[in-house]
C-alpha positions as a Markdown table, in Angstrom:
| # | Residue | x | y | z |
|---|---|---|---|---|
| 1 | Met | 16.1 | 32.1 | 85.6 |
| 2 | Asn | 12.4 | 31.5 | 85.3 |
| 3 | Arg | 10.0 | 30.9 | 88.2 |
| 4 | Asn | 9.8 | 27.1 | 87.8 |
| 5 | Ala | 13.6 | 26.7 | 88.0 |
| 6 | Lys | 13.7 | 28.3 | 91.4 |
| 7 | Lys | 11.4 | 25.8 | 93.0 |
| 8 | Gly | 13.1 | 23.0 | 95.0 |
| 9 | Arg | 12.0 | 19.4 | 95.4 |
| 10 | Leu | 8.6 | 18.5 | 96.5 |
| 11 | Asp | 7.9 | 18.2 | 100.2 |
| 12 | Pro | 9.0 | 14.7 | 101.2 |
| 13 | Gly | 6.2 | 14.2 | 103.7 |
| 14 | Pro | 3.9 | 11.1 | 103.7 |
| 15 | Ser | 1.4 | 10.7 | 101.0 |
| 16 | Gln | -1.1 | 9.1 | 103.3 |
| 17 | Glu | -1.6 | 8.9 | 107.0 |
| 18 | Ser | -3.5 | 6.2 | 108.9 |
| 19 | Phe | -4.4 | 6.2 | 112.6 |
| 20 | Phe | -5.5 | 3.3 | 114.6 |
| 21 | Ala | -5.9 | 2.3 | 118.3 |
| 22 | Ala | -3.4 | -0.1 | 119.7 |
| 23 | Gly | -4.9 | -1.5 | 122.9 |
| 24 | Asp | -5.8 | 1.3 | 125.3 |
| 25 | Lys | -3.3 | 3.7 | 123.7 |
| 26 | Leu | -3.8 | 5.7 | 120.5 |
| 27 | Ala | -0.9 | 5.1 | 118.2 |
| 28 | Ala | -0.2 | 6.9 | 115.0 |
| 29 | Thr | 1.5 | 5.2 | 112.1 |
| 30 | Val | 2.4 | 6.7 | 108.7 |
| 31 | Thr | 2.1 | 4.6 | 105.6 |
| 32 | Leu | 4.2 | 6.0 | 102.8 |
| 33 | Ile | 2.7 | 5.2 | 99.4 |
| 34 | Ala | 4.6 | 5.4 | 96.1 |
| 35 | Arg | 2.7 | 5.4 | 92.8 |
| 36 | Pro | 4.5 | 3.3 | 90.2 |
| 37 | Val | 4.9 | 3.7 | 86.5 |
| 38 | Val | 5.0 | 0.5 | 84.5 |
| 39 | Val | 8.3 | -0.2 | 82.7 |
| 40 | Val | 8.3 | -3.0 | 80.1 |
| 41 | Thr | 11.8 | -4.4 | 79.7 |
| 42 | Ala | 13.1 | -7.3 | 77.6 |
| 43 | Gly | 11.4 | -10.3 | 79.2 |
| 44 | Arg | 9.7 | -8.8 | 82.2 |
| 45 | Ile | 7.6 | -6.0 | 83.6 |
| 46 | Glu | 9.1 | -3.6 | 86.2 |
| 47 | Tyr | 7.7 | -0.8 | 88.2 |
| 48 | Ala | 9.5 | 2.6 | 88.7 |
| 49 | Ala | 8.3 | 4.9 | 91.4 |
| 50 | Arg | 9.5 | 8.2 | 93.0 |
| 51 | Cys | 10.5 | 7.4 | 96.6 |
| 52 | Pro | 8.5 | 9.3 | 99.1 |
| 53 | His | 11.6 | 9.6 | 101.3 |
| 54 | Cys | 14.5 | 10.7 | 99.1 |
| 55 | Gln | 12.5 | 11.7 | 95.9 |
| 56 | Asp | 14.7 | 9.6 | 93.6 |
| 57 | Trp | 13.4 | 7.0 | 91.2 |
| 58 | His | 13.6 | 3.3 | 92.4 |
| 59 | Arg | 12.7 | 0.3 | 90.3 |
| 60 | His | 11.0 | -2.9 | 91.6 |
| 61 | Ile | 9.8 | -6.1 | 89.9 |
| 62 | Ser | 6.6 | -6.4 | 91.9 |
| 63 | Leu | 4.0 | -4.4 | 93.8 |
| 64 | Gly | 3.5 | -4.4 | 97.6 |
| 65 | Glu | 5.6 | -3.4 | 100.6 |
| 66 | Lys | 9.1 | -2.5 | 99.5 |
| 67 | Thr | 12.3 | -1.2 | 101.0 |
| 68 | Gly | 14.1 | 1.1 | 98.6 |
| 69 | Pro | 17.9 | 1.3 | 98.2 |
| 70 | Cys | 17.9 | 4.4 | 100.4 |
| 71 | Gly | 16.4 | 2.4 | 103.2 |
| 72 | Ala | 12.9 | 3.9 | 103.1 |
| 73 | Arg | 10.0 | 1.5 | 103.6 |
| 74 | Tyr | 6.9 | 2.2 | 101.5 |
| 75 | Leu | 3.9 | 0.6 | 99.8 |
| 76 | Leu | 4.2 | 0.3 | 96.0 |
| 77 | Gln | 0.6 | 0.6 | 95.0 |
| 78 | Pro | -1.0 | 1.8 | 91.7 |
| 79 | Lys | -3.7 | 4.5 | 91.8 |
| 80 | Ala | -7.2 | 3.3 | 91.5 |
| 81 | Lys | -8.6 | 3.7 | 88.0 |
| 82 | Leu | -11.1 | 6.5 | 87.5 |
| 83 | Arg | -14.6 | 5.4 | 87.0 |
| 84 | Gly | -17.0 | 7.1 | 84.6 |
| 85 | Ala | -17.6 | 7.4 | 80.9 |
| 86 | Ala | -15.2 | 5.2 | 78.9 |
């Protein structure tokens, strides 16, 4: 067995953390972000993304806040395009 086959799944931790103050208390919230891959089907565009919670692929028909079939809530948001020489 080679070295890559021995590795398990990626760490299912959050891909982005955001902290904000709620009143006089400091509250921490975790925003899970899934980066989609565009899937063109017959008649519509869908987005497939690896779930930050269960690491399985989920398909959605739009971007934004989503609840996956596993029950995880995350933000389906594409990565910003790189800027520079085209």
